[in-house]
N, C-alpha and C positions, 0 to 999 in steps of 0.2 A: 100252731101246733102239735098240740103235746099227749102224748096217751103217760098210764100211772098206769103199772103194772105190780101185780104183787103176790106175794108166796110166805103161810103159817107156817109153824112150827112147833109143835110144842114136845115137852118134854113130863118124866114120871121115875122121880130116883133120884141117886143121887148120879156124881159122873159116873163109875167106874161103871158099875152094876144097872144103872140107869138107862131106860128105853124112850125113843122122839118117834115123830111119827113130821114131815116135812109133807105138803100141800101147795100142789101149784094153782092161783088165783084161779085158772079158767078149767081146771080142773083133769086136765088130759094125763097129768102123775100124782099120783100122790104114794110113798114110800117111807117104810121103817128108817129110821139111824140109831146107830149107835155109837160108845168107845170102844168097841171093836174092827165096827166097819171105818171108823175116822187112824186106829191108831194100832192095825195088826196089816200082817200081809195077808193073812187065813180069807181064804173065799168065806162069800156073802150076803148073802141077798138081801139086804140092803146099802144105802147108801152115802155120803157123808158131804159137810159142805162144800169142799174141795173139788167131788165128782161133779156135785151141779153145777161151780163156778166152770169147771172146765167142758160142760155140757155148753155151760152160755156163752161158753168163748167162740167154740168150737162153731155153734152155731150162728153166730154175731159176724165173726170174722166167713165166715163159709158164703152165709149170702151179700155180705158189704164185698166182698172182693166181686161176685158174679155182678155188683153194679157198676162197680169200678170198671169192670171190664168190656161190660155192655159201653158205659157213657166213652171208651175208648175206640167201640168201634166194635169191636170182637163179641163174639155171640159162643159162651161158655155151654160146650158139652156137656159137660160133669166136672164136679169140688168134692173133694175128702181132706176135711181138715179133720185133723187130731187136735186135739189141747191138753200136755200135759201138766197139771199141778205140783209143786213141789209142796211136801211140807215138812217142816225138822223145827227140833227143838233148838234153840238157841237159849242160853238161861235159863231160867223158871219159868220162860213161857215157850208157845211156838210160834213159827214166821211162814209164810210167804214165801219164798224168794224169789222166784221164779218162773213162770207158763213159759211152756216151750210147746212151737204151733209150728204144726209140721201140715203140709197142705200141698195135694199133688193136685191138677188141674188139668180138662185133658178139653184144650180152644187153639181151633183148626187155626191157619196162618196169622199163627205171631213169634212173634224169635224168645228164644229167652232172655232176653237181654234187657226187652221191653216187659215182658211178662216179670221180672226180679223186682222192678223197676214199680210196679202195680202194686206187686202184695206184697212190699215192703210201704210202703204207702198208704194199703188198707190197713196193715197192721199200725198204724199211730192214730188212722185216723175214724177208726171203728168202733159206735158206742163205748161196747163192754173193753175196748184195752183201752180207751178214755178214761173211765170210769177207776179201771185194775190200775191205772196208774199216779191217783188221787181224787178224791170225791167229795165235799162235804157232806158228810152223814148228820140228822139231826134224830136226838132223843126223847121223843113221849114216854115218862116209865110211870107205872101206878102199880101199886102195892097194893096186894088183898089181904090184907088178913083179919084174923074174925078176934083177935087177943086188940087192935089198935081201937078201943073203943077208950 
């Protein structure tokens, strides 16, 4: 069994003055993004790639933790996870050096030592954690240019 999920992005203009739009294939989210929303501390009603990565990681981890707790015989009442994705300038470019996951779970009858073990194993095995540790990325690039006649 396999599934393919998609998202789309459009960008108009230069890197500093341009603006973009991202859209989830499901239609559940569509929103603006810009250089300012990515590299400024100012609040802006726009998203950025790192925030979308954080949402994907927090969502995947939380769902996977619920599944792993269930397989271990526990029924979680509530799980809340925050993913903090850091982006920083290194040399001439930018890198994401780390992601901090912070999770809290309400689970009756579970001791902390076992919870820590399940939580750590989930960090290693949730699909988004795995892909963020390295994945093969393929590319098909097409140039649409009226002057290329």
